[in-house]
C-alpha positions in Angstrom: -31.3 -47.2 -87.5 -30.4 -43.3 -87.1 -34.2 -42.5 -88.8 -35.7 -44.7 -86.0 -33.9 -43.0 -83.2 -35.0 -39.6 -84.3 -38.7 -40.6 -85.0 -38.6 -42.3 -81.1 -36.9 -39.1 -79.9 -39.7 -36.8 -81.6 -42.7 -39.1 -80.6 -41.1 -38.8 -76.6 -41.1 -34.9 -77.3 -44.5 -35.0 -78.2 -45.5 -37.1 -75.2 -43.6 -35.0 -72.6 -45.5 -31.8 -73.9 -48.7 -33.4 -73.8 -47.8 -35.1 -70.4 -46.8 -31.1 -69.2 -49.8 -29.7 -70.5 -52.1 -32.6 -68.9 -50.3 -31.8 -65.5 -51.3 -28.2 -65.9 -55.0 -28.8 -66.7 -55.0 -31.4 -63.7 -54.5 -28.3 -61.2 -57.1 -27.2 -62.7 -57.1 -23.7 -64.1 -60.4 -21.8 -64.0 -61.8 -22.9 -67.4 -62.0 -26.6 -66.1 -63.3 -25.7 -62.8 -66.9 -27.2 -64.1 -65.4 -30.1 -65.2 -64.6 -32.6 -62.6 -63.1 -35.5 -64.3 -60.1 -37.5 -64.0 -59.3 -37.3 -67.8 -55.8 -35.1 -67.6 -54.4 -37.6 -65.1 -55.2 -40.7 -66.9 -53.6 -39.3 -70.0 -50.4 -38.6 -67.7 -50.8 -42.2 -66.3 -51.0 -43.9 -69.6 -47.9 -42.1 -71.2 -46.0 -43.2 -67.7 -47.3 -46.9 -68.5 -45.7 -46.4 -71.8 -42.4 -45.3 -70.3 -42.4 -48.0 -67.7 -39.3 -49.0 -66.2 -38.0 -50.9 -63.6 -34.8 -49.2 -62.1 -31.7 -51.4 -61.3 -30.8 -49.9 -57.9 -32.5 -52.3 -55.5 -32.9 -49.3 -53.1 -34.7 -47.6 -55.7 -37.1 -50.6 -56.3 -37.6 -50.6 -52.5 -39.0 -47.0 -52.1 -40.9 -46.8 -55.2 -42.7 -50.2 -54.5 -43.2 -48.8 -50.8 -45.2 -45.9 -52.4 -46.9 -47.7 -55.0 -48.1 -49.8 -52.4 -48.9 -46.7 -50.0 -51.0 -45.4 -53.1 -52.7 -48.7 -53.5 -54.1 -48.4 -49.8 -54.7 -44.9 -50.3 -56.9 -45.7 -53.0 -59.2 -47.9 -50.8 -59.3 -46.3 -47.8 -62.5 -44.2 -46.6 -64.6 -45.2 -49.4 -64.9 -43.2 -52.6 -66.5 -43.6 -56.2 -65.6 -46.6 -58.2 -63.6 -44.6 -60.7 -62.0 -42.4 -58.2 -60.7 -45.6 -56.7 -59.4 -47.3 -59.6 -57.5 -44.4 -61.2 -56.2 -43.0 -57.6 -55.0 -46.9 -57.1 -53.1 -46.4 -60.7 -51.4 -43.2 -59.6 -48.2 -45.5 -58.3 -47.4 -46.1 -61.9 -45.3 -42.6 -61.8 -43.0 -43.9 -59.5 -42.0 -46.7 -62.3 -41.6 -44.1 -65.2 -38.2 -43.6 -66.7 -36.7 -40.7 -64.8 -35.1 -39.5 -67.7 -38.6 -39.1 -69.4 -40.1 -37.3 -66.3 -37.2 -35.0 -66.3 -38.2 -34.2 -69.9 -41.7 -33.6 -68.7 -40.4 -31.3 -66.0 -38.8 -29.3 -68.5 -41.8 -28.6 -70.6 -43.8 -28.0 -67.6 -41.7 -25.1 -66.9 -42.4 -23.7 -70.2 -46.1 -24.4 -69.9 -46.6 -22.9 -66.2 -44.1 -20.0 -67.3 -45.9 -18.8 -70.3 -49.1 -19.5 -69.0 -48.2 -17.0 -65.8 -46.7 -14.5 -68.0 -49.9 -14.0 -69.8 -52.1 -13.9 -66.6 -49.5 -11.3 -65.1 -49.5 -9.0 -68.1 -53.4 -9.1 -67.8 -53.5 -9.0 -63.8 -50.9 -5.5 -64.1 -53.2 -4.1 -67.0 -56.7 -4.8 -65.0 -55.7 -4.6 -61.3 -52.8 -1.8 -61.5 -53.6 0.3 -64.3 -57.2 -0.2 -63.6 -58.0 -0.8 -67.3 -61.3 -2.4 -68.0 -61.5 -5.9 -69.8 -64.3 -8.1 -70.7 -64.9 -10.8 -67.9 -67.7 -13.1 -66.6 -68.7 -14.2 -63.1 -67.9 -18.1 -62.4 -68.7 -20.3 -59.3 -65.6 -21.2 -56.9 -63.9 -24.2 -57.7 -64.4 -24.9 -53.9 -68.1 -25.1 -53.3 -67.5 -24.3 -49.5 -66.5 -21.0 -50.5 -68.9 -17.9 -50.1 -68.0 -15.9 -53.0 -67.8 -16.1 -56.7 -64.5 -15.5 -59.1 -64.1 -13.0 -61.5 -63.0 -14.7 -64.8 -61.1 -12.4 -67.2 -59.5 -14.2 -70.2 -56.0 -15.2 -68.9 -56.7 -14.9 -65.0 -59.4 -14.7 -62.1 -59.7 -12.9 -58.5 -62.1 -13.6 -56.0 -65.2 -11.3 -56.6 -65.3 -10.4 -52.9 -64.2 -6.6 -52.3 -60.2 -5.8 -51.8 -59.3 -2.3 -49.9 -55.8 -3.2 -51.5 -54.1 -5.3 -54.1 -55.5 -8.6 -54.3 -53.3 -11.5 -54.2 -51.8 -12.9 -57.7 -54.2 -16.3 -58.2 -53.2 -16.6 -62.2 -55.6 -18.9 -63.4 -56.0 -20.9 -60.3 -58.6 -20.5 -57.4 -56.1 -19.6 -54.8 -52.4 -17.3 -54.7 -51.0 -20.4 -52.9 -51.3 -22.5 -56.0 -49.2 -20.2 -57.4 -46.6 -19.6 -54.7 -46.2 -23.4 -54.2 -45.9 -24.3 -57.8 -43.6 -21.3 -58.4 -41.5 -22.2 -55.4 -40.9 -25.5 -56.5 -40.3 -25.2 -59.9 -37.3 -22.3 -59.1 -35.8 -24.4 -56.4 -35.2 -27.3 -58.9 -34.2 -24.8 -61.5 -31.8 -23.1 -59.1 -33.4 -19.8 -59.1 -31.6 -19.0 -62.4 -32.5 -16.2 -63.8 -30.1 -16.4 -66.7 -32.9 -18.2 -68.4 -35.8 -16.1 -69.3 -38.2 -18.6 -68.8 -37.7 -18.5 -64.9 -38.4 -14.6 -64.4 -42.2 -14.8 -65.1 -42.3 -17.6 -62.6 -40.2 -15.7 -59.9 -42.7 -12.6 -60.4 -45.9 -14.7 -60.1 -44.6 -15.9 -56.8 -43.9 -12.8 -55.6 -47.2 -11.2 -56.3 -49.0 -14.2 -55.2 -47.8 -13.2 -51.6 -47.6 -16.8 -50.8 -45.2 -17.2 -47.1 -44.4 -20.8 -48.8 -42.7 -19.1 -51.8 -40.7 -16.8 -49.7 -39.9 -19.1 -47.3 -38.4 -21.8 -49.8 -36.5 -18.7 -51.8 -34.8 -18.0 -48.4 -34.0 -21.6 -47.3 -32.5 -21.6 -50.9 -30.4 -18.3 -50.8 -29.0 -19.5 -47.2 -28.1 -23.4 -48.4 -26.7 -22.6 -52.1 -26.0 -18.7 -53.0 -22.6 -17.7 -52.8 -21.5 -15.1 -50.3 -21.9 -12.0 -52.5 -25.5 -13.3 -53.5 -26.6 -14.1 -49.8 -25.2 -10.2 -48.8 -27.1 -8.5 -51.6 -30.5 -10.4 -51.0 -30.3 -9.9 -47.1 -29.5 -6.0 -47.7 -32.5 -5.9 -50.3 -34.6 -7.9 -47.5 -33.7 -5.2 -44.9 -34.3 -2.2 -47.0 -37.8 -3.6 -47.7 -38.5 -4.1 -44.3 -37.0 -0.8 -43.0 -38.7 1.4 -45.8 -42.1 -0.6 -46.2 -42.6 -1.6 -42.6 -45.9 0.2 -42.5 -47.1 -0.7 -46.0 -50.3 -2.1 -45.9 -50.0 -4.6 -48.4 -46.8 -6.3 -46.9 -48.5 -5.9 -43.3 -51.3 -8.1 -44.2 -50.1 -10.4 -46.4 -46.2 -10.8 -45.0 -45.7 -9.5 -41.5 -48.9 -10.5 -40.3 -48.4 -13.7 -41.0 -45.5 -14.3 -39.0 -46.6 -12.9 -35.7 -46.3 -15.1 -32.7 -48.4 -14.8 -29.6 -48.1 -17.3 -26.4 -46.1 -19.7 -28.5 -48.9 -19.8 -31.0 -48.4 -18.8 -34.7 -51.7 -16.6 -35.2 -50.7 -16.2 -38.6 -51.6 -19.9 -39.4 -54.7 -19.6 -41.8 -54.6 -23.2 -43.2 -57.5 -24.0 -40.8 -60.7 -22.4 -40.3 -63.4 -21.8 -37.2 -62.7 -24.0 -34.5 -60.9 -26.7 -36.3 -57.8 -26.2 -34.2 -59.4 -26.7 -31.0 -61.6 -29.4 -31.9 -58.5 -31.5 -33.1 -56.6 -31.0 -30.1 -59.1 -31.6 -27.5 -61.2 -34.0 -29.1 -60.0 -35.8 -31.9 -55.9 -36.2 -30.9 -57.6 -38.0 -27.7 -59.7 -40.7 -29.9 -59.0 -43.9 -31.4 -59.8 -42.3 -34.7 -56.7 -40.3 -34.5 -54.7 -43.5 -35.6 -56.9 -44.9 -38.4 -58.7 -41.6 -39.3 -62.5 -40.9 -40.0 -62.7 -41.6 -43.7 -62.3 -39.5 -47.0 -63.3 -36.0 -47.0 -64.2 -36.4 -43.4 -62.1 -32.9 -42.8 -64.7 -31.1 -44.9 -67.4 -31.3 -41.9 -64.5 -29.7 -39.5 -62.3 -27.5 -41.5 -64.4 -26.0 -44.1 -62.6 -24.0 -46.6 -59.1 -24.9 -44.7 -56.2 -26.5 -46.2 -54.2 -28.2 -43.4 -51.8 -31.4 -43.2 -54.0 -32.1 -40.2 -56.9 -32.9 -43.0 -55.1 -35.9 -44.0 -54.5 -37.3 -40.6 -58.1 -36.4 -40.1 -59.3 -38.3 -43.1 -56.7 -41.3 -43.0 -55.0 -41.4 -39.4 -51.6 -40.5 -37.8 -50.5 -43.6 -38.8 -50.9 -43.6 -42.5 -49.8 -39.8 -42.6 -46.4 -41.0 -41.0 -45.9 -43.7 -43.2 -46.6 -41.6 -46.2 -44.6 -38.7 -45.2 -41.7 -41.1 -43.7 -41.3 -43.0 -47.1 -41.0 -39.8 -49.3 -38.4 -38.5 -46.8 -36.5 -41.5 -46.5 -36.9 -42.2 -50.2 -35.1 -38.6 -50.9 -32.4 -39.2 -48.0 -31.6 -42.5 -50.0 -31.2 -40.6 -53.3 -29.8 -36.9 -52.1 -27.5 -38.5 -48.9 -27.1 -36.2 -46.1 -26.4 -33.3 -48.4 -27.7 -29.7 -49.1 -29.8 -30.5 -51.6 -31.6 -33.2 -49.2 -32.5 -30.2 -46.6 -33.9 -28.2 -49.6 -36.1 -31.2 -50.5 -36.9 -31.7 -46.9 -38.6 -27.9 -46.9 -39.9 -28.5 -50.3 -41.7 -31.9 -49.2 -42.9 -30.6 -45.8 -44.1 -27.0 -47.1 -46.0 -28.8 -50.0 -47.8 -31.0 -47.5 -48.5 -28.3 -44.9 -50.0 -26.0 -47.2 -51.6 -27.9 -50.1 -52.4 -31.4 -48.4 -53.8 -32.7 -51.5 -52.1 -36.4 -51.7 -54.8 -37.6 -54.3 -53.7 -34.9 -56.7 -51.6 -35.6 -59.5 -49.7 -32.7 -60.0 -49.1 -32.4 -56.4 -47.6 -36.1 -56.2 -45.3 -35.2 -59.2 -44.2 -32.1 -57.2 -43.3 -34.0 -54.3 -41.8 -36.8 -56.5 -39.7 -35.3 -59.0 -37.3 -33.6 -56.9 -35.9 -36.6 -55.7 -34.6 -37.7 -58.8 -33.7 -34.0 -60.6 -31.8 -32.9 -57.3 -29.8 -35.9 -57.5 -28.2 -34.4 -60.4 -29.0 -37.4 -62.7 -32.0 -39.8 -63.5 -29.3 -42.4 -63.8 -26.8 -43.5 -61.0 -23.0 -42.2 -62.0 -23.6 -38.9 -63.7 -22.9 -35.4 -61.8 -24.8 -33.8 -59.3 -26.4 -30.6 -60.1 -24.0 -27.9 -59.5 -24.8 -25.2 -56.9 -26.1 -21.5 -57.9 -23.9 -20.7 -60.4 -25.5 -17.7 -61.8 
């Protein structure tokens, strides 16, 4: 009996590692940009199917069933390829995966993301900051709507366009926002615990990405969870940075300028391109298409190169968007109650969808679903909630 249990545990660990690596590959890193396939997601779904489990909580079953139905509807909305429709319709399997196993996967994903980020950071610092020449090649962008190529080194990429200041850190991915979003989500669930060395490369990567989302989620976490002395330390450090480097060109362009508000409008919002916002407010919102959308990928006709939550509404309509966001929000409220953890999840959920509205991407689905289980402090009923910031 003991031997069987040990073997089963070992198999689960291997499966968790495979799952985590496939999650990373599905982002995807630059060496998979030319390979457009759902294979990595399929591997994750097959492993999830093996760990299929019906939870005993009635509320849990209701919410996961609703999410499963939402993804079934999403898969068949607005057209799409046969293979894409089938794979997307299966994404809901993750909602019925054993939460204990998903927690293992998340733990492995933290290590995979941290180690790859560390390799990227080392080469980024050597090449960009110390100007050490290293072999590279020019590759096309993941998003074919972009007007520039990328310089691909062994462990990181950056746009080939000319930079007059320090380029934002993209790691192995096509945008710094990818690094900032994932780093912020991971560290939020890890309680920004820097006693664990594995979190340090992720934090540095998030800082160098100059992702506004990353800075906001860190600030929200400090406000909600940090002890008074940490609140004071962070406040003093931020005040010093603003005072000493308020004229710094890097901070001005990447941070301060993106916080500017003029005539009640957030001028630093860079999620939309061209005249998209004007068309959205004056034409689309006032049309019947606002309720049910224009169909899959319609946003690419109006918001070329952008990425906004409005893209989901343009494609699938405000009704679908409201049901989607409302279900995740209420599920989070059901699991986390009216707590600090729920407000943290609220910021994570809406922040991710605001700037990475890729609801058909498995890795982003994982990122907005796993905190509901993880922040609860247990993956089963009755165990202790995660403690607040103790370090």
